[in-house]
N, C-alpha and C positions, 0 to 999 in steps of 0.2 A: 520753525516748523520744518518737518522733514519732507522732502519732495517725493513724489510717487515713484520715481525711478530708484530711490534708495531703499524702498520697502520690498523685501522679498522674503517670503515665508516658505521654507522647505525647498524641496527639489522641484523645479518647474521646467526642466529640460527633458531631453530624451536620454535613455541609457547609452553609454559609450559603445557597448557591444550588444548585439541582439541575443535574445535568450537561446541557449543551445542545450543539448543533453536532456537531462531529466526534466528540467523546467519546461522546455519546448514540448517534450512528449506529453507532459501533464496538461499543458494548455491545449494541445491538439486533441487529446482524449476528452478533456472537459468540454470542448466545443462540439465534438462528435456526440457525446452523451446528451448534451443540451438539445441538439438537433433531433436526435432519436426520440427523446422523451416528448418533445413538442409534437413530433409526428404521431406517436402513440396516443397522446392526449387528443389530438385532432381526430384521429380515427375512432377513438372511444366515444368522443362527443357526437360523431356522425352516426355511429352504430352502437347505441348503448346496450341493446339486447345481446348482440354478438359479443361485446366486451364482457358482459356479465356471464354469459355462457362459458367463455374461455377461462375466466377466473375461477368459476365453480369447477370446471373440468380439471384445471391445474391443481386446485385444492383437493379434489377427490383423488387424483392420481397420487399426490403427496401422502394423503392419509393411507391409501392402499399400500404404497411402498413402505411406509413406516410400520404398518401392521405386519407385512410379510417379513421385514427385518426383525421385528419384535418376536414373531413366532419362530423364527429360525435361530434365535439365541439358544445356546446349548447349555442352559443352566440345569444341572442335575439336582441341585439342592434349592428347592423353592420353599421359602419359609412362610409365605402368605399368599 
């Protein structure tokens, strides 16, 4: 029978070098996004009517901007 100290599956230590560059930036940004989404979710749970109003306002603003951009398109040949 094999002893417990002889069984090792995969990498069980720590990396030789800490993450730097793009990986470090990605981890930092992911942590910040996670914290911010948690804060937004907690705020929305505390104030559901305000959150709904803000979302409806943003949607209405997006629809208005899309309408204005659509009306400003300069198509001289409209086929339908």
